N, CA, C and O atoms as a GROMACS GRO file, in nm:
protein
  544
    1MET      N    1  -5.093  19.634   4.813
    1MET     CA    2  -5.052  19.772   4.815
    1MET      C    3  -4.913  19.778   4.751
    1MET      O    4  -4.824  19.702   4.789
    2LYS      N    5  -4.896  19.866   4.658
    2LYS     CA    6  -4.769  19.883   4.588
    2LYS      C    7  -4.683  19.982   4.666
    2LYS      O    8  -4.726  20.094   4.692
    3LEU      N    9  -4.562  19.941   4.701
    3LEU     CA   10  -4.468  20.028   4.770
    3LEU      C   11  -4.336  20.026   4.694
    3LEU      O   12  -4.310  19.937   4.614
    4THR      N   13  -4.254  20.125   4.722
    4THR     CA   14  -4.123  20.133   4.659
    4THR      C   15  -4.020  20.163   4.767
    4THR      O   16  -4.040  20.250   4.852
    5TYR      N   17  -3.908  20.091   4.763
    5TYR     CA   18  -3.797  20.115   4.854
    5TYR      C   19  -3.669  20.122   4.773
    5TYR      O   20  -3.631  20.025   4.708
    6ARG      N   21  -3.603  20.239   4.776
    6ARG     CA   22  -3.480  20.263   4.700
    6ARG      C   23  -3.496  20.228   4.552
    6ARG      O   24  -3.406  20.169   4.491
    7GLY      N   25  -3.612  20.265   4.497
    7GLY     CA   26  -3.635  20.245   4.355
    7GLY      C   27  -3.684  20.108   4.316
    7GLY      O   28  -3.710  20.084   4.198
    8ILE      N   29  -3.698  20.018   4.411
    8ILE     CA   30  -3.745  19.882   4.381
    8ILE      C   31  -3.889  19.871   4.431
    8ILE      O   32  -3.917  19.890   4.549
    9GLY      N   33  -3.978  19.840   4.340
    9GLY     CA   34  -4.119  19.826   4.376
    9GLY      C   35  -4.150  19.687   4.429
    9GLY      O   36  -4.089  19.589   4.387
   10TYR      N   37  -4.243  19.680   4.520
   10TYR     CA   38  -4.287  19.551   4.573
   10TYR      C   39  -4.430  19.563   4.620
   10TYR      O   40  -4.479  19.673   4.648
   11ASP      N   41  -4.496  19.449   4.630
   11ASP     CA   42  -4.632  19.443   4.682
   11ASP      C   43  -4.625  19.410   4.830
   11ASP      O   44  -4.550  19.323   4.872
   12TYR      N   45  -4.705  19.482   4.907
   12TYR     CA   46  -4.709  19.457   5.052
   12TYR      C   47  -4.854  19.445   5.094
   12TYR      O   48  -4.935  19.533   5.067
   13GLU      N   49  -4.885  19.336   5.159
   13GLU     CA   50  -5.017  19.317   5.218
   13GLU      C   51  -4.999  19.316   5.369
   13GLU      O   52  -4.941  19.222   5.423
   14PRO      N   53  -5.047  19.419   5.439
   14PRO     CA   54  -5.032  19.419   5.585
   14PRO      C   55  -5.113  19.304   5.646
   14PRO      O   56  -5.220  19.270   5.596
   15PRO      N   57  -5.062  19.246   5.754
   15PRO     CA   58  -5.134  19.136   5.816
   15PRO      C   59  -5.266  19.186   5.874
   15PRO      O   60  -5.273  19.294   5.933
   16THR      N   61  -5.369  19.107   5.856
   16THR     CA   62  -5.498  19.145   5.914
   16THR      C   63  -5.503  19.098   6.058
   16THR      O   64  -5.466  18.984   6.089
   17ILE      N   65  -5.548  19.183   6.143
   17ILE     CA   66  -5.558  19.152   6.285
   17ILE      C   67  -5.705  19.141   6.320
   17ILE      O   68  -5.781  19.236   6.302
   18ASP      N   69  -5.744  19.025   6.369
   18ASP     CA   70  -5.881  19.004   6.409
   18ASP      C   71  -5.904  19.076   6.542
   18ASP      O   72  -5.845  19.040   6.644
   19MET      N   73  -5.988  19.177   6.540
   19MET     CA   74  -6.013  19.258   6.660
   19MET      C   75  -6.146  19.218   6.724
   19MET      O   76  -6.240  19.181   6.654
   20MET      N   77  -6.150  19.226   6.855
   20MET     CA   78  -6.273  19.200   6.931
   20MET      C   79  -6.311  19.328   7.004
   20MET      O   80  -6.225  19.406   7.043
   21GLU      N   81  -6.439  19.348   7.021
   21GLU     CA   82  -6.487  19.463   7.097
   21GLU      C   83  -6.533  19.413   7.233
   21GLU      O   84  -6.603  19.313   7.243
   22SER      N   85  -6.493  19.484   7.337
   22SER     CA   86  -6.536  19.446   7.471
   22SER      C   87  -6.665  19.519   7.504
   22SER      O   88  -6.712  19.603   7.427
   23GLU      N   89  -6.722  19.485   7.619
   23GLU     CA   90  -6.846  19.551   7.660
   23GLU      C   91  -6.819  19.687   7.722
   23GLU      O   92  -6.913  19.759   7.756
   24PHE      N   93  -6.693  19.723   7.739
   24PHE     CA   94  -6.658  19.851   7.798
   24PHE      C   95  -6.658  19.960   7.692
   24PHE      O   96  -6.615  19.939   7.579
   25GLY      N   97  -6.705  20.075   7.728
   25GLY     CA   98  -6.708  20.187   7.636
   25GLY      C   99  -6.784  20.302   7.697
   25GLY      O  100  -6.805  20.306   7.818
   26GLY      N  101  -6.824  20.394   7.615
   26GLY     CA  102  -6.898  20.509   7.665
   26GLY      C  103  -6.914  20.612   7.556
   26GLY      O  104  -6.907  20.582   7.437
   27LYS      N  105  -6.937  20.734   7.598
   27LYS     CA  106  -6.950  20.846   7.504
   27LYS      C  107  -6.853  20.954   7.546
   27LYS      O  108  -6.834  20.982   7.664
   28TYR      N  109  -6.790  21.015   7.446
   28TYR     CA  110  -6.700  21.126   7.469
   28TYR      C  111  -6.734  21.233   7.367
   28TYR      O  112  -6.724  21.210   7.247
   29ARG      N  113  -6.774  21.349   7.415
   29ARG     CA  114  -6.814  21.461   7.330
   29ARG      C  115  -6.916  21.419   7.223
   29ARG      O  116  -6.908  21.460   7.107
   30GLY      N  117  -7.010  21.335   7.266
   30GLY     CA  118  -7.118  21.294   7.178
   30GLY      C  119  -7.088  21.175   7.089
   30GLY      O  120  -7.177  21.127   7.020
   31ASN      N  121  -6.964  21.127   7.088
   31ASN     CA  122  -6.927  21.013   7.004
   31ASN      C  123  -6.914  20.888   7.090
   31ASN      O  124  -6.848  20.889   7.193
   32ALA      N  125  -6.978  20.780   7.045
   32ALA     CA  126  -6.969  20.653   7.118
   32ALA      C  127  -6.835  20.587   7.089
   32ALA      O  128  -6.782  20.597   6.978
   33TRP      N  129  -6.780  20.520   7.189
   33TRP     CA  130  -6.654  20.448   7.171
   33TRP      C  131  -6.661  20.318   7.250
   33TRP      O  132  -6.731  20.308   7.350
   34THR      N  133  -6.586  20.219   7.203
   34THR     CA  134  -6.572  20.092   7.274
   34THR      C  135  -6.425  20.054   7.272
   34THR      O  136  -6.348  20.100   7.187
   35VAL      N  137  -6.387  19.972   7.366
   35VAL     CA  138  -6.250  19.924   7.373
   35VAL      C  139  -6.236  19.807   7.277
   35VAL      O  140  -6.314  19.712   7.283
   36ARG      N  141  -6.138  19.813   7.190
   36ARG     CA  142  -6.110  19.706   7.096
   36ARG      C  143  -5.973  19.648   7.127
   36ARG      O  144  -5.879  19.721   7.161
   37TYR      N  145  -5.962  19.516   7.116
   37TYR     CA  146  -5.834  19.452   7.140
   37TYR      C  147  -5.818  19.334   7.046
   37TYR      O  148  -5.918  19.276   7.002
   38PRO      N  149  -5.694  19.298   7.014
   38PRO     CA  150  -5.674  19.187   6.919
   38PRO      C  151  -5.708  19.053   6.983
   38PRO      O  152  -5.684  19.030   7.102
   39ARG      N  153  -5.763  18.967   6.902
   39ARG     CA  154  -5.792  18.831   6.947
   39ARG      C  155  -5.663  18.751   6.932
   39ARG      O  156  -5.614  18.732   6.820
   40HIS      N  157  -5.609  18.706   7.041
   40HIS     CA  158  -5.480  18.635   7.038
   40HIS      C  159  -5.503  18.485   7.035
   40HIS      O  160  -5.594  18.432   7.098
   41VAL      N  161  -5.420  18.420   6.961
   41VAL     CA  162  -5.421  18.276   6.957
   41VAL      C  163  -5.312  18.230   7.054
   41VAL      O  164  -5.196  18.266   7.037
   42PRO      N  165  -5.348  18.150   7.154
   42PRO     CA  166  -5.247  18.107   7.250
   42PRO      C  167  -5.140  18.021   7.184
   42PRO      O  168  -5.172  17.926   7.111
   43VAL      N  169  -5.017  18.053   7.210
   43VAL     CA  170  -4.905  17.977   7.156
   43VAL      C  171  -4.852  17.889   7.269
   43VAL      O  172  -4.809  17.939   7.372
   44PRO      N  173  -4.855  17.757   7.250
   44PRO     CA  174  -4.807  17.670   7.357
   44PRO      C  175  -4.657  17.689   7.380
   44PRO      O  176  -4.579  17.696   7.285
   45GLN      N  177  -4.620  17.696   7.505
   45GLN     CA  178  -4.480  17.712   7.541
   45GLN      C  179  -4.414  17.574   7.544
   45GLN      O  180  -4.479  17.475   7.577
   46PRO      N  181  -4.286  17.568   7.510
   46PRO     CA  182  -4.217  17.439   7.512
   46PRO      C  183  -4.208  17.385   7.655
   46PRO      O  184  -4.192  17.461   7.750
   47VAL      N  185  -4.218  17.255   7.666
   47VAL     CA  186  -4.210  17.190   7.796
   47VAL      C  187  -4.071  17.132   7.813
   47VAL      O  188  -4.022  17.061   7.725
   48ALA      N  189  -4.008  17.162   7.924
   48ALA     CA  190  -3.876  17.109   7.954
   48ALA      C  191  -3.871  17.068   8.100
   48ALA      O  192  -3.915  17.143   8.187
   49THR      N  193  -3.818  16.950   8.127
   49THR     CA  194  -3.801  16.905   8.264
   49THR      C  195  -3.659  16.941   8.306
   49THR      O  196  -3.562  16.896   8.245
   50LEU      N  197  -3.648  17.024   8.410
   50LEU     CA  198  -3.519  17.073   8.457
   50LEU      C  199  -3.502  17.040   8.604
   50LEU      O  200  -3.594  16.993   8.670
   51LYS      N  201  -3.382  17.065   8.654
   51LYS     CA  202  -3.353  17.041   8.795
   51LYS      C  203  -3.269  17.155   8.847
   51LYS      O  204  -3.168  17.191   8.786
   52TYR      N  205  -3.309  17.214   8.961
   52TYR     CA  206  -3.234  17.322   9.024
   52TYR      C  207  -3.206  17.283   9.168
   52TYR      O  208  -3.298  17.262   9.247
   53ARG      N  209  -3.079  17.272   9.202
   53ARG     CA  210  -3.034  17.233   9.335
   53ARG      C  211  -3.102  17.105   9.382
   53ARG      O  212  -3.141  17.093   9.498
   54GLY      N  213  -3.114  17.010   9.291
   54GLY     CA  214  -3.170  16.880   9.326
   54GLY      C  215  -3.322  16.873   9.322
   54GLY      O  216  -3.378  16.765   9.344
   55VAL      N  217  -3.391  16.984   9.296
   55VAL     CA  218  -3.537  16.985   9.294
   55VAL      C  219  -3.583  16.988   9.148
   55VAL      O  220  -3.555  17.085   9.077
   56PRO      N  221  -3.653  16.884   9.104
   56PRO     CA  222  -3.699  16.884   8.966
   56PRO      C  223  -3.819  16.978   8.948
   56PRO      O  224  -3.902  16.991   9.038
   57TYR      N  225  -3.825  17.042   8.831
   57TYR     CA  226  -3.940  17.126   8.797
   57TYR      C  227  -3.958  17.122   8.647
   57TYR      O  228  -3.871  17.075   8.574
   58GLN      N  229  -4.072  17.173   8.602
   58GLN     CA  230  -4.105  17.166   8.461
   58GLN      C  231  -4.147  17.303   8.412
   58GLN      O  232  -4.226  17.371   8.477
   59THR      N  233  -4.095  17.344   8.297
   59THR     CA  234  -4.135  17.471   8.237
   59THR      C  235  -4.250  17.445   8.143
   59THR      O  236  -4.264  17.334   8.090
   60GLY      N  237  -4.334  17.546   8.122
   60GLY     CA  238  -4.449  17.530   8.034
   60GLY      C  239  -4.552  17.439   8.096
   60GLY      O  240  -4.541  17.401   8.213
   61GLN      N  241  -4.652  17.404   8.019
   61GLN     CA  242  -4.756  17.313   8.066
   61GLN      C  243  -4.779  17.208   7.959
   61GLN      O  244  -4.779  17.238   7.839
   62THR      N  245  -4.800  17.085   8.004
   62THR     CA  246  -4.839  16.982   7.909
   62THR      C  247  -4.987  17.001   7.880
   62THR      O  248  -5.058  17.059   7.962
   63LEU      N  249  -5.034  16.955   7.768
   63LEU     CA  250  -5.173  16.976   7.730
   63LEU      C  251  -5.269  16.913   7.829
   63LEU      O  252  -5.377  16.967   7.851
   64GLY      N  253  -5.234  16.803   7.889
   64GLY     CA  254  -5.323  16.737   7.984
   64GLY      C  255  -5.331  16.807   8.118
   64GLY      O  256  -5.426  16.782   8.192
   65SER      N  257  -5.236  16.893   8.152
   65SER     CA  258  -5.235  16.954   8.285
   65SER      C  259  -5.302  17.089   8.290
   65SER      O  260  -5.306  17.151   8.397
   66ARG      N  261  -5.356  17.137   8.178
   66ARG     CA  262  -5.420  17.268   8.179
   66ARG      C  263  -5.554  17.259   8.248
   66ARG      O  264  -5.642  17.184   8.206
   67THR      N  265  -5.569  17.335   8.354
   67THR     CA  266  -5.694  17.341   8.428
   67THR      C  267  -5.735  17.486   8.436
   67THR      O  268  -5.665  17.565   8.500
   68PRO      N  269  -5.845  17.524   8.372
   68PRO     CA  270  -5.887  17.664   8.381
   68PRO      C  271  -5.930  17.696   8.524
   68PRO      O  272  -6.008  17.623   8.583
   69VAL      N  273  -5.878  17.804   8.577
   69VAL     CA  274  -5.909  17.845   8.713
   69VAL      C  275  -6.000  17.966   8.706
   69VAL      O  276  -5.962  18.070   8.652
   70THR      N  277  -6.121  17.952   8.759
   70THR     CA  278  -6.214  18.063   8.763
   70THR      C  279  -6.260  18.083   8.905
   70THR      O  280  -6.241  17.996   8.990
   71ALA      N  281  -6.320  18.197   8.930
   71ALA     CA  282  -6.365  18.228   9.065
   71ALA      C  283  -6.477  18.138   9.108
   71ALA      O  284  -6.497  18.118   9.228
   72SER      N  285  -6.554  18.080   9.014
   72SER     CA  286  -6.667  17.997   9.050
   72SER      C  287  -6.627  17.854   9.084
   72SER      O  288  -6.711  17.778   9.132
   73VAL      N  289  -6.503  17.815   9.060
   73VAL     CA  290  -6.457  17.680   9.090
   73VAL      C  291  -6.401  17.677   9.231
   73VAL      O  292  -6.311  17.755   9.263
   74PRO      N  293  -6.453  17.589   9.317
   74PRO     CA  294  -6.398  17.581   9.453
   74PRO      C  295  -6.252  17.536   9.450
   74PRO      O  296  -6.210  17.463   9.360
   75ALA      N  297  -6.177  17.580   9.549
   75ALA     CA  298  -6.035  17.549   9.553
   75ALA      C  299  -6.010  17.399   9.563
   75ALA      O  300  -5.911  17.350   9.509
   76ALA      N  301  -6.099  17.326   9.631
   76ALA     CA  302  -6.081  17.183   9.645
   76ALA      C  303  -6.103  17.109   9.514
   76ALA      O  304  -6.055  16.997   9.498
   77ALA      N  305  -6.175  17.170   9.420
   77ALA     CA  306  -6.205  17.104   9.294
   77ALA      C  307  -6.092  17.113   9.194
   77ALA      O  308  -6.093  17.041   9.094
   78ILE      N  309  -5.994  17.199   9.219
   78ILE     CA  310  -5.883  17.214   9.126
   78ILE      C  311  -5.784  17.100   9.150
   78ILE      O  312  -5.728  17.087   9.259
   79ALA      N  313  -5.766  17.018   9.048
   79ALA     CA  314  -5.679  16.902   9.063
   79ALA      C  315  -5.533  16.945   9.056
   79ALA      O  316  -5.491  17.011   8.961
   80VAL      N  317  -5.457  16.907   9.158
   80VAL     CA  318  -5.316  16.940   9.162
   80VAL      C  319  -5.241  16.812   9.192
   80VAL      O  320  -5.272  16.743   9.290
   81SER      N  321  -5.142  16.779   9.110
   81SER     CA  322  -5.064  16.659   9.137
   81SER      C  323  -4.966  16.692   9.250
   81SER      O  324  -4.896  16.792   9.244
   82MET      N  325  -4.962  16.607   9.349
   82MET     CA  326  -4.881  16.633   9.467
   82MET      C  327  -4.744  16.566   9.458
   82MET      O  328  -4.675  16.551   9.559
   83ASP      N  329  -4.705  16.525   9.335
   83ASP     CA  330  -4.573  16.466   9.319
   83ASP      C  331  -4.464  16.572   9.333
   83ASP      O  332  -4.353  16.540   9.374
   84ASN      N  333  -4.496  16.695   9.302
   84ASN     CA  334  -4.399  16.804   9.304
   84ASN      C  335  -4.421  16.889   9.428
   84ASN      O  336  -4.532  16.938   9.449
   85PRO      N  337  -4.320  16.908   9.513
   85PRO     CA  338  -4.339  16.987   9.635
   85PRO      C  339  -4.375  17.133   9.606
   85PRO      O  340  -4.441  17.197   9.688
   86HIS      N  341  -4.334  17.185   9.490
   86HIS     CA  342  -4.369  17.323   9.456
   86HIS      C  343  -4.518  17.337   9.431
   86HIS      O  344  -4.578  17.436   9.471
   87GLU      N  345  -4.576  17.238   9.365
   87GLU     CA  346  -4.720  17.242   9.339
   87GLU      C  347  -4.798  17.231   9.470
   87GLU      O  348  -4.902  17.295   9.486
   88GLU      N  349  -4.748  17.151   9.562
   88GLU     CA  350  -4.813  17.137   9.693
   88GLU      C  351  -4.809  17.272   9.767
   88GLU      O  352  -4.908  17.313   9.828
   89MET      N  353  -4.694  17.339   9.761
   89MET     CA  354  -4.682  17.469   9.826
   89MET      C  355  -4.775  17.571   9.760
   89MET      O  356  -4.839  17.650   9.829
   90LEU      N  357  -4.784  17.569   9.626
   90LEU     CA  358  -4.874  17.660   9.556
   90LEU      C  359  -5.019  17.634   9.593
   90LEU      O  360  -5.097  17.728   9.606
   91ALA      N  361  -5.056  17.507   9.611
   91ALA     CA  362  -5.193  17.474   9.651
   91ALA      C  363  -5.222  17.529   9.791
   91ALA      O  364  -5.331  17.580   9.817
   92GLU      N  365  -5.124  17.519   9.882
   92GLU     CA  366  -5.142  17.572  10.017
   92GLU      C  367  -5.156  17.724  10.014
   92GLU      O  368  -5.239  17.781  10.086
   93VAL      N  369  -5.076  17.790   9.932
   93VAL     CA  370  -5.083  17.936   9.920
   93VAL      C  371  -5.218  17.977   9.863
   93VAL      O  372  -5.279  18.073   9.910
   94ALA      N  373  -5.265  17.905   9.761
   94ALA     CA  374  -5.395  17.936   9.701
   94ALA      C  375  -5.507  17.920   9.802
   94ALA      O  376  -5.600  18.000   9.806
   95LYS      N  377  -5.498  17.816   9.885
   95LYS     CA  378  -5.600  17.793   9.987
   95LYS      C  379  -5.598  17.904  10.091
   95LYS      O  380  -5.703  17.954  10.131
   96ALA      N  381  -5.478  17.944  10.136
   96ALA     CA  382  -5.467  18.052  10.234
   96ALA      C  383  -5.518  18.184  10.176
   96ALA      O  384  -5.583  18.262  10.245
   97HIS      N  385  -5.489  18.208  10.047
   97HIS     CA  386  -5.535  18.330   9.982
   97HIS      C  387  -5.688  18.333   9.975
   97HIS      O  388  -5.750  18.436  10.002
   98ARG      N  389  -5.747  18.221   9.939
   98ARG     CA  390  -5.893  18.211   9.931
   98ARG      C  391  -5.957  18.234  10.068
   98ARG      O  392  -6.057  18.304  10.079
   99GLU      N  393  -5.898  18.175  10.172
   99GLU     CA  394  -5.951  18.194  10.308
   99GLU      C  395  -5.942  18.340  10.349
   99GLU      O  396  -6.032  18.392  10.414
  100SER      N  397  -5.832  18.406  10.312
  100SER     CA  398  -5.815  18.548  10.344
  100SER      C  399  -5.920  18.632  10.274
  100SER      O  400  -5.976  18.724  10.334
  101ILE      N  401  -5.948  18.602  10.148
  101ILE     CA  402  -6.051  18.676  10.074
  101ILE      C  403  -6.187  18.656  10.140
  101ILE      O  404  -6.263  18.752  10.154
  102CYS      N  405  -6.217  18.533  10.182
  102CYS     CA  406  -6.347  18.506  10.245
  102CYS      C  407  -6.358  18.578  10.380
  102CYS      O  408  -6.465  18.629  10.414
  103ARG      N  409  -6.249  18.582  10.458
  103ARG     CA  410  -6.253  18.655  10.586
  103ARG      C  411  -6.275  18.804  10.563
  103ARG      O  412  -6.353  18.867  10.634
  104SER      N  413  -6.207  18.859  10.464
  104SER     CA  414  -6.224  19.001  10.430
  104SER      C  415  -6.367  19.028  10.387
  104SER      O  416  -6.426  19.128  10.426
  105LEU      N  417  -6.422  18.941  10.307
  105LEU     CA  418  -6.560  18.955  10.259
  105LEU      C  419  -6.657  18.950  10.377
  105LEU      O  420  -6.756  19.024  10.380
  106GLU      N  421  -6.630  18.862  10.472
  106GLU     CA  422  -6.717  18.851  10.590
  106GLU      C  423  -6.713  18.981  10.673
  106GLU      O  424  -6.817  19.027  10.720
  107ARG      N  425  -6.594  19.039  10.691
  107ARG     CA  426  -6.584  19.165  10.765
  107ARG      C  427  -6.658  19.277  10.693
  107ARG      O  428  -6.727  19.357  10.756
  108ARG      N  429  -6.642  19.284  10.560
  108ARG     CA  430  -6.711  19.387  10.483
  108ARG      C  431  -6.862  19.370  10.492
  108ARG      O  432  -6.936  19.468  10.498
  109LEU      N  433  -6.910  19.245  10.492
  109LEU     CA  434  -7.053  19.218  10.502
  109LEU      C  435  -7.108  19.261  10.639
  109LEU      O  436  -7.216  19.319  10.647
  110GLU      N  437  -7.034  19.232  10.744
  110GLU     CA  438  -7.076  19.274  10.879
  110GLU      C  439  -7.083  19.426  10.890
  110GLU      O  440  -7.176  19.481  10.948
  111ALA      N  441  -6.984  19.495  10.832
  111ALA     CA  442  -6.982  19.641  10.837
  111ALA      C  443  -7.100  19.699  10.758
  111ALA      O  444  -7.161  19.797  10.801
  112ALA      N  445  -7.133  19.639  10.644
  112ALA     CA  446  -7.246  19.687  10.563
  112ALA      C  447  -7.377  19.665  10.637
  112ALA      O  448  -7.466  19.750  10.631
  113LYS      N  449  -7.390  19.551  10.706
  113LYS     CA  450  -7.512  19.526  10.784
  113LYS      C  451  -7.523  19.625  10.899
  113LYS      O  452  -7.633  19.672  10.929
  114ALA      N  453  -7.410  19.657  10.964
  114ALA     CA  454  -7.412  19.752  11.076
  114ALA      C  455  -7.454  19.891  11.029
  114ALA      O  456  -7.520  19.964  11.103
  115ARG      N  457  -7.416  19.928  10.907
  115ARG     CA  458  -7.454  20.059  10.852
  115ARG      C  459  -7.595  20.059  10.797
  115ARG      O  460  -7.654  20.165  10.777
  116GLY      N  461  -7.651  19.941  10.772
  116GLY     CA  462  -7.785  19.932  10.716
  116GLY      C  463  -7.789  19.954  10.566
  116GLY      O  464  -7.893  19.993  10.513
  117ASP      N  465  -7.679  19.932  10.497
  117ASP     CA  466  -7.671  19.951  10.352
  117ASP      C  467  -7.715  19.822  10.283
  117ASP      O  468  -7.635  19.732  10.259
  118ARG      N  469  -7.846  19.814  10.250
  118ARG     CA  470  -7.901  19.691  10.193
  118ARG      C  471  -7.845  19.660  10.055
  118ARG      O  472  -7.822  19.543  10.022
  119HIS      N  473  -7.821  19.763   9.975
  119HIS     CA  474  -7.767  19.741   9.841
  119HIS      C  475  -7.628  19.677   9.848
  119HIS      O  476  -7.598  19.583   9.775
  120LEU      N  477  -7.543  19.729   9.937
  120LEU     CA  478  -7.408  19.674   9.952
  120LEU      C  479  -7.415  19.532  10.008
  120LEU      O  480  -7.336  19.446   9.968
  121VAL      N  481  -7.508  19.507  10.101
  121VAL     CA  482  -7.523  19.373  10.158
  121VAL      C  483  -7.559  19.274  10.047
  121VAL      O  484  -7.504  19.164  10.043
  122GLN      N  485  -7.650  19.312   9.958
  122GLN     CA  486  -7.688  19.224   9.847
  122GLN      C  487  -7.570  19.197   9.755
  122GLN      O  488  -7.549  19.084   9.712
  123MET      N  489  -7.493  19.301   9.726
  123MET     CA  490  -7.377  19.283   9.639
  123MET      C  491  -7.274  19.191   9.703
  123MET      O  492  -7.217  19.104   9.635
  124LEU      N  493  -7.248  19.208   9.833
  124LEU     CA  494  -7.149  19.124   9.901
  124LEU      C  495  -7.198  18.980   9.914
  124LEU      O  496  -7.117  18.887   9.904
  125GLU      N  497  -7.328  18.960   9.934
  125GLU     CA  498  -7.380  18.823   9.940
  125GLU      C  499  -7.368  18.755   9.804
  125GLU      O  500  -7.338  18.636   9.797
  126LYS      N  501  -7.391  18.830   9.697
  126LYS     CA  502  -7.375  18.775   9.563
  126LYS      C  503  -7.228  18.738   9.539
  126LYS      O  504  -7.198  18.632   9.483
  127GLU      N  505  -7.137  18.826   9.581
  127GLU     CA  506  -6.993  18.797   9.568
  127GLU      C  507  -6.956  18.674   9.647
  127GLU      O  508  -6.876  18.592   9.602
  128SER      N  509  -7.013  18.658   9.766
  128SER     CA  510  -6.988  18.541   9.849
  128SER      C  511  -7.033  18.414   9.780
  128SER      O  512  -6.965  18.312   9.787
  129GLN      N  513  -7.147  18.419   9.713
  129GLN     CA  514  -7.196  18.301   9.641
  129GLN      C  515  -7.105  18.269   9.523
  129GLN      O  516  -7.079  18.152   9.495
  130GLN      N  517  -7.055  18.372   9.454
  130GLN     CA  518  -6.967  18.348   9.341
  130GLN      C  519  -6.834  18.285   9.386
  130GLN      O  520  -6.779  18.200   9.317
  131LEU      N  521  -6.786  18.329   9.501
  131LEU     CA  522  -6.659  18.276   9.552
  131LEU      C  523  -6.679  18.148   9.631
  131LEU      O  524  -6.581  18.087   9.674
  132THR      N  525  -6.804  18.107   9.651
  132THR     CA  526  -6.840  17.990   9.731
  132THR      C  527  -6.780  17.996   9.871
  132THR      O  528  -6.729  17.896   9.923
  133CYS      N  529  -6.787  18.116   9.932
  133CYS     CA  530  -6.744  18.131  10.070
  133CYS      C  531  -6.862  18.094  10.160
  133CYS      O  532  -6.977  18.124  10.128
  134SER      N  533  -6.834  18.027  10.271
  134SER     CA  534  -6.941  17.989  10.363
  134SER      C  535  -6.954  18.096  10.470
  134SER      O  536  -6.896  18.085  10.578
  135ILE      N  537  -7.029  18.202  10.438
  135ILE     CA  538  -7.054  18.310  10.532
  135ILE      C  539  -7.194  18.293  10.585
  135ILE      O  540  -7.290  18.280  10.509
  136GLY      N  541  -7.206  18.293  10.716
  136GLY     CA  542  -7.340  18.269  10.769
  136GLY      C  543  -7.365  18.333  10.896
  136GLY      O  544  -7.474  18.320  10.951
   0.00000   0.00000   0.00000
């Protein structure tokens, strides 16, 4: 594209952005629409070993320590090195959070059964299986 700035011409090619379409969308006034977002390339953050008040910690992640965390992975299966007390505390918090979610799910399931809402019971049982909560 030919552009001019203060009388000086130059060629400009705008950067192309690779866009992805999500499964979300709908119709508005008869026109279909979908949500589009740019496909991002993850940029690795620099790793630095630092110390704050005598406690060592590390910024960024090393390539070997990346563990994808998904809802279908049990909390016990996520490998955490216990050399760092912060990681140990984070593992305890994650475990407590997971237990809290499972207790909440169990209460919601009991309430749905008491109301006789079979559709909600099926949805909550499916959610329980995805989270690998032992509700019985």
